[in-house]
N, C-alpha and C positions, 0 to 999 in steps of 0.2 A: 830580717825585717822586709816586709813587702815594700816595693818602691813607690814613691809618689807617682801619681798617674795624670796623664792628660788625654787618656783614651775615653773621651766623653761618650762616644757611640756605645762602647761596651758597658759603660756605667749605666746608661739609660736603658739599653736593651735588656739588661739583666736585673733591673730594679735593685742595683747595689745599694745597701743601706748607707746613708750619709748623715753626718752630724754637722749642722750649720752653726758656726761660731760667731755669726753676725749678731748685732744687737736686736732685741725683739721688734723694734720699730722698723728695722730693715726687713726682717723676716716677714712681718705682717703685710708689707707692700708687694711681696711676691716671693714664691719659693717653688720647690719641686715636690712632686707627689711623694708622700711617705717620709719626708725628711724631718728629723727632729732638731728643734732649735735649742742648743745648749751653749749660750753665748759666753764669750770671754768677758765681756763687759755688758752691764745693763744699759738702758737708754741714758740714764743720768750720767753714768761714768763715761760713756762714749762721748756725750756732749761736752763734758768738762775736758776730756783729753783732746777732743777736736779743737776746742777753743784755745787750749794751751799750745797745740801744734801751730795754729795760725799766728799766735802772739810771740811764742818763744822758740819754735822749731821742734824738730823730731826728738832730739835727745831729751829735752825737758818734758815732752809729751810722754815718752816711754817711761821716764822716771815717775811721773804722776800716775801713769797707769799701774805701775808696780806698787805704788803706795795705796791706790784705791782698791786694788785686787790683791790683798795680802792676808796673812793670818787665817782666821776661820773662814772668811769669804772665799779665799783661794782654795782652801782645803775642801770646802763643799763643792766647788765647781770642778776641781780635779777629780773628786770622787764620782761626780755625775758623768764626766767624760770617761772615766775608767770603767764604770758600769756599762756604758754604751759600747765601749771597745770590746769588753769581754762578751757582751751579748751579741755583738756583730763583728766577729773577727775578720770577716771578708770586706768590711766597710771602709769608708774614708771620712775625713773631716775637711772642711773648707771654710774660708771667710769670703769677703767680697772679691778681692783680686788674687787670693792665694798668697798674700804677703805676710805682713808682720803678725796679724792676729792669729792666723792659722799656724804660723811658725812658732809663736809663743805657746799656743795650745799644745802643739806637737812636742815642744821642748819640755813643758811641764808634765806631760804624760810620760815622756821618756824618763824624767827624774823620778817618777812614781813606779818605774819599772815596766812601762808599757810602750812598745814601739808601734806607732800607728801612723799610717800614711795619709797624706793630704792630697787634695786635687789641685794640680798646678793650674794657675789662672783663676781658680776659685769660681764663685757664683757668676761673675761677669763673663768669663770665658764659656761656661756651660750655657748660660742664657743666650749668648751670641751663637753658639753652636745650634741651639734649638730654633732660633729665628731663621738661621740659614737652612736648617732641615726643612722647615715649612716652605720657604721660598723655593728651594730646589724641587720639592714635590709639586708645587704649583706650576713650575716651569717644565718639568720633565714628565709628569703623569697625565693620564686622561681622567676626566671627571664627567659624571652624568648626574643631573639634578632630578630628584623625585618630588613632583608637585601633586596637588590635589586639593579638593575642598576641605574645609575644616572638619576634622573628625573622621576622615577616611582611613586613618590608621597608618600614617606614613612612618611613624616611629616603630610600629609593629612590624612593618616590612623591613626596616633597617636592621632590627635585631636578628632577623632571619638570614641576613647576608653576611658573608665573611670579608667583604670589602667595603663596608660602610663606614662613614665618618659621622658620628652622632654629635653634631654641634650642640644640640639641646642637652644631651647628656653631659657633655663637658662643661656646659654653662649652668647646669642644674636649674633649668628653666624650660617650660614647654613652648615658649616662643610667641604666644599670643598675649592679648591683654589680660587673659585669665591664667597666664602661664607660671606665675610665681609659685614656688614650692614652700612647704612649711620650713624647710631648712634654707639658709641663705645661699646666695651665689658666690662663686669664687671671685677673687680679685682678677682684674683684667690679665695681669701677667700670669697668674696661675692657670687661667683659661687657655692662654696661648701656649703655655708649657705643656699642658695636658694634650692639647691638639697635636703639637709637634711630636711628642713621644708616641702618640697613637700612630701618626704617619710613619715615624721611624720604624716602629715594630712591624707594621703591616708591610712596609717595603722590604724589610729584612726577610719576611716570609715569601717575598716574590710578588706582592700586589703592586700593580702599576696602573690600575683603573679603580677609581673610587666612586661610590654613590653617596650623595649627601642631600639632605632635605632642602627644599626651596625656602630660604630664610631671607628676612630683611637684614640690613647692616647690623642691627642690634638684636641680640637674643637676650631679652631682659636688659640688664645693665652691662652685659659683655658685648664687645664689638668684634665682629668677624674681621680677621685680617684683611686689609684693603685689597691686596692683590687677589686673594681668594674671592672676595665679594665681587670684584670687577669681573673675574672669570665666570662667576655664577650667572652673570647677565648674558653670557655668550654660550655656555655649555649646553649640549643637547638635553632635552627634557622628556621624562617619562611621567605620564599623568595617571594617578591612581583614582579609581572610581568606586563608589559604594552607594547603597541606597540610603535615603534620609533616615529611615528607622534605625539602621545599623549605626549610623554616625551619631544619632542621639544617644544610643545605648553606650557607645564608646566614650562619649564626652561625660555621660552620667558616671561611668566607671572611673574615669581619670580625674575629673574636675570636681566631683561631688564625693563619691564613696571613698576613693583612694586618698584624696586631699584631706578629707575629714579624718581618716585613719592616721595620716601623717601627723596632723596637729594633735590628736588625742594621745598618740604614742609619745609625743614630746612633752606635752603639757598636762596630761590627765584628761579625764572625760569632760568635766564641766568647763575648765579653762580652755581646753583644747577646742571644744565645740564653739565656744564664744569667739576665739581667735579665728577659727575656720570661717564662721559666719561673717565676721568682720571683713576677712579677706575677700570672700565672694562678693559681698556688697560693694566693697571698694573697687573691685575689678570691674563691676558694672558701671560704677560711678566714673571710672577712668575714661569710658567711651561715651559719657553722657552727651557731650556736645555733638559727637558724630551721629549718635542715635536720634537726636532731636528730643525736645521736651516731652511730647505726648507718648512717644514710643518708650522712652526711658522710664517714665512714671508707670506705664502699663506693665513692663517687664519687671520693674522693681517690686510692684505689688505682688506679682506672681511669685517672685523669688522669696519675698518675705513670708508668704503663706507656706511655701515649700519648706523653708527653714524651720518654721514653727512646727510643721508636721514631722520634720526629720528628727526632732527631739525625742519622738517616740519610736524612732528607728525606721520609719517609712521614707523612702526617697522618690516614690513614683511621681509626685507633683513637680519635681525638678524638670521632668521631661518637657513641661509646657514652656518654660522660659528658654530652655535649650533650643527647642524646635523653633520658637519665635526668633531667637537671636540668629540661628543659622539661616532661616528662610528670608528674614527681613534685613539682615546686616551683613553677615559674612559671605553668604553665597553670591549676592550681587557683586560684592567687591572682588571675590575670587574669579567670578565669571569674566569680569572685565580684565583681570590680570591674565587669565587663560587666553582670551582673545588677543591680547597684546603679545603673547609668547607663542601663538599658534604655529608659527613657522619653525619653531625649535622642537615641537613635540614629535618624537619619533615613534612613540608607542603609547597606547592608552588601554586600560583594562582594569579588571578587579584585582584583589590582592593576590590570588593564586596565579593569575596570568602575568601580573607585573613581576612577581618574584621569579617565575620561570623565565621570563624575558631577560631580566637583569642577570640571572645566573648564566644563561646562554650567552649573553653579551660579554660577560667577563671571560667565559671559556674561550671566546674567539680572540680576545685581546692578546 
């Protein structure tokens, strides 16, 4: 039998398959990428056992647990664990602290003829390890911020670098008022776990200098870890530049064509387009106060005409509200931000020049 493990680094570096024996309500609050939730107890059973533990102690709680998870219920759960173990012979199981629940799961599997190891310390220890991984990287590594006006293609630059941290990718959000995707965002803990594993894997490859996009504290509903965000106010800045026409086309691609495709792929043509149009209109409404009444009504009218035209497949009219929003709202705001950060800008240029500069910068590190 493979031994129980506390080598969290190797587990995450190698994407080792794991089975989470916590209750669904625990799993939904935060988990690790690719992990399968196969609980020992469901939410109701866990609550009843927890209440029994508080009122009557551990022995009574264990007895109740065995009563609740017995017979056919137990057989079905053991069968699901066994199927996972057979499909993932190199994997592990865990519970919250690596205690009673994972030990019982392991014992019942052994009684079914399957020896399967567990993670010592469980979810809590692995979560602590990942939090420490992020903190160590912030303390020990160099970071450079990629800034630029809206639509300059900062994400396009990041994907061409092998030392980038894509905060928006981990948050499944494009970062702006229009940044919501058709699919939802991860829970905060999931976002932090993804970021930590990314840092861990890149540092294992020898990366000690990271490039990340200039973000606010919030990327949609996900919060950038405080120590990293504080560092982002001090790190050197590289500024990406591009022509207005190119920026309009890039936003048209990402926020109109691709977003509409995301919604229709998920919900079908008619319902998908309805939800996409609703999302676009809501995104504009979200900044109504900052736009002011007259400007909001003008851009709204343009957007509504463009959406009606898009039903026939044409997207050209969207360029009008995009250009208006850039020139009248986003650009003045970003220009102010650039002025406030001017002392930190060490290089500015177009996409090709910025990529070449950042690659050369990494090579010198």
